[in-house]
N, C-alpha and C positions, 0 to 999 in steps of 0.2 A: 222706548228707547233704548238703544244699546250703548252703554259706554265702554269703552275698551282701555285695557291696561297697555303700556309701552309694548308689551311684547305681543300681545293681540294684536295693535294697531301695525305694527311692522309685519306680521306674519298675513295680516289682510291685504297689505299693499305688496307683499312679495309674490300673493296668490292674485295678482291683477286685479285687487278691488281699489276703490276710491273711499278715502276717510274724511273725518273732519277733524282737526285738531287746532288747539290753542297755540298763537305766535306771539310777535310782539306786541301787536296792538289788537288786533281782531283773531276771531275764529279763521281759519285757513281750510281750503280742501286741497288733499294731496293724492298723488299717485305716484308710482315707483317711476324716477325718470327714465330708467332703462326698459321700461315696457310702453311700446307704442299703443298697443290697443286700450290700455287703461288710460293713457293720457289722452288719447282720441274720445274715449268716453266720457273723460272730465272736460273737454271742450265742448262736446254734446250737451252736458249737464248745464253748463256755465252758458251755453248759448253765444260762445265766443269763436271769433276767426283765428284760423291756424295761423295766419298771416303775422299775428302779435307776438307769437312765443310766449315762453314762461320764463319765470325764476326758478333756478334749481337750487335748492336749499340743501345745504350739507353741513358734516360736522367737522370736515377739515378740507383744506386744498388739495391734500394728498389724493383726497376721495374723488375729487373733480379732476383729476391729473387726465382722465381719457376723455375729458371733453373740451379742455381749454389748452390754449397755448400757454408754454411754460411762461413764470412772472419770473421778473428779477428779484434779487434781493428787497429793494426799495419798494416796489409794487406790492411785494407779499407784506410788506410790515404795514404799508396803507392800508389793505385791504383788511387787515386782521386788528388793525388798531385804530380805525374810524368808527366813532360810536356816536349817537345821538340819544338820550334818554336812557343810556346804558347798555343800548342794543347796537349790534353791528349794522354798517350800510348795506346797500345791496350794489354791486358793481357790474358795469358792463365791460367785458373784457373779450379778447379775442377767442373765438371757438375754434376748434380744430374743424379742418374741411371735413370730417368725417360725423359731426354733428348732425343728426337727423333734423330735418325741417320741422317736425313736431316738436322738437324744443327750443329751436331758435327761432322757428318763423323765417320771416323774410329777411333775415339779417347775417351777417357773416360774424354777430357777436352773440354771445351768451351772457343773459342776466346772472348772477350767482351772489347767494349770500352763505357766510360760514356764520351759521348762528351761535349765538351763547345764550339764547332763551332756554333756561334749563329743560321746558317739556320736549319743544321742537329739537332741541339738542339731543334728547334722549332717543326721541324716534330716530333721526337721523344717524346716529352711531350703530343704529340695528340693521340699517340699510347699506347695501353693497357700494353705492354711488350717492344718493340721496334723493330727494322726491321734487317733484314739480310742486310749487307753491302758489296758489291764487287766493284771494279772499273768499270767504263762504259767502255767496251772492249770484245770484243770476247777473248775466252783462250788465253794466250802467245802474244796478239796483245799489242801493244802502247794503254795506254788509250786516249779516244776521249775527247777533251779539249773544246768543247764548244756544247750548244745545238744543233745548226744545225748538226754538225758531228753526235750527237748521235741519232737525229732523223734519219738523212741518214742510219745508220746501223741499228738501231732497230726499225724505224717506227712505223707501226700498233702493234708490240709487247709489246709496253708500253704506258701507258695512258699520259704520257707527261713529261715534264720536269719541276721540282719545280722552282721557282724563287729562287734568291740569287745568292752569289757567291764563289766561292772556297777560302779556307783559305791562300792560297800561299805557302803552303810547297813545298818543290822542291822534294822531297821523300816521300813516304807512311808514315804513322804513324809507329812510333817502335812498334815490337811487342817482350814481354817478359814473359816467364814463370815466375809467382807469386812464385811459390814453390820452384824452381831450381834456378832461377835468370840467365836463359841461356836467351841469345839474339836472337830470332827467325830470326828477321829482323831489321837490324841496321836502 
């Protein structure tokens, strides 16, 4: 099993590879959000429909500026100050028209999370925009909970598993539509 430092994980992503890494509740799979072929490879690995879109996780709203419509001051505050279990929510926000289908799926919106999980944040700080983030599992299967299980399932399809620890959330991050306040995932 290949354990990756933050720098090694970011280097692998920037070179079009997929990695596994610890997130707020479970291990996730990540690809560089700006690399279409890497994201498409991740879709194939997960056996997931492209119509669903992805969460784009980033270190800041500024890094997401090329993907999302500008937020007003109240919206920025809500995105950055809404927490469950000590971690920020995932938000559905209006996407810029230029955002490719491979990120947003069949929607005019984009799911974003400005992470405050220490290991995910360290990775996202090293990326130009952020990463697509999805749980480390096959579509509709239970999330894999250890680096060993991830390697057993995904093996040579990933560059490795980034060092760190999951944040301990017992369920995935909450997803809320910023404009309508509809809760997509509690």
